[in-house]
C-alpha positions in Angstrom: 8.1 12.9 -4.3 5.2 10.5 -4.8 4.0 9.4 -8.2 0.9 7.3 -8.9 1.8 4.9 -11.6 -1.5 3.1 -11.7 -4.7 2.8 -9.7 -7.8 0.7 -9.9 -11.2 1.4 -8.3 -12.2 -1.3 -5.8 -15.3 0.1 -4.1 -16.9 3.2 -2.5 -16.7 3.2 1.3 -17.5 5.8 4.0 -17.6 8.7 1.5 -14.3 7.8 -0.3 -13.2 5.8 -3.3 -11.1 2.8 -2.3 -8.4 2.1 -4.8 -5.5 -0.3 -5.2 -2.5 1.6 -6.4 1.0 1.3 -7.7 3.2 4.1 -6.4 6.7 5.3 -6.9 8.5 7.2 -4.1 12.1 8.5 -3.8 12.7 7.2 -0.3 10.9 4.9 2.2 10.3 7.9 4.5 7.9 9.2 1.8 5.6 6.2 1.9 2.1 7.8 2.3 -0.7 7.3 4.7 -3.5 5.2 3.3 -5.7 8.4 3.0 -3.1 10.8 1.6 -5.4 11.7 -1.3 -8.5 13.6 -0.4 -11.6 11.6 -1.2 -9.6 8.3 -1.7 -8.2 5.6 0.4 -5.5 3.1 -0.6 -6.6 -0.5 -0.4 -4.7 -3.4 1.2 -2.4 -4.8 -1.5 -1.4 -1.4 -2.8 2.4 -1.4 -3.6 5.1 1.2 -3.6 8.5 1.1 -5.3 11.3 3.0 -3.5 13.4 4.3 -6.3 16.6 5.0 -4.4 16.9 1.4 -3.0 14.8 -0.7 -5.4 12.8 -2.0 -2.4 9.1 -2.8 -2.8 6.5 -2.2 0.0 3.0 -3.5 0.3 0.1 -1.9 2.2 -1.3 -4.3 4.8 -4.8 -4.5 6.1 -3.7 -2.5 9.2 -2.8 0.4 6.8 0.9 0.0 7.5 3.6 -0.5 4.8 5.6 -3.7 4.9 8.9 -4.3 3.1 8.5 -7.2 0.7 12.1 -8.5 0.9 11.0 -11.3 3.2 13.3 -10.3 6.1 10.5 -9.9 8.6 8.2 -12.6 7.2 8.4 -14.7 10.4 6.8 -11.8 12.3 3.8 -11.9 10.0 2.8 -15.5 9.4 0.2 -16.3 6.8 -3.1 -17.1 8.4 -6.3 -18.6 7.0 -9.2 -16.2 6.4 -8.9 -12.5 6.3 -10.2 -9.3 4.7 -11.2 -9.5 1.1 -10.9 -6.6 -1.3 
């Protein structure tokens, strides 16, 4: 089950509201696509809490979810510049 804890309007783009959201999901397999809500898109920086494990995931600019425990941080180095929301 997916619950939206909070969301904040960022902008309107390509016929959809872009929102930064805080989500709760039961398992990581339930992490939604960035466009799972009709007429809305999740923005980079949206977060999801996986209740069964306590893990936190963050939505990247490529619309993929990344575990925030730092275990794969070396694969995604911080770079200068980037997309602003």
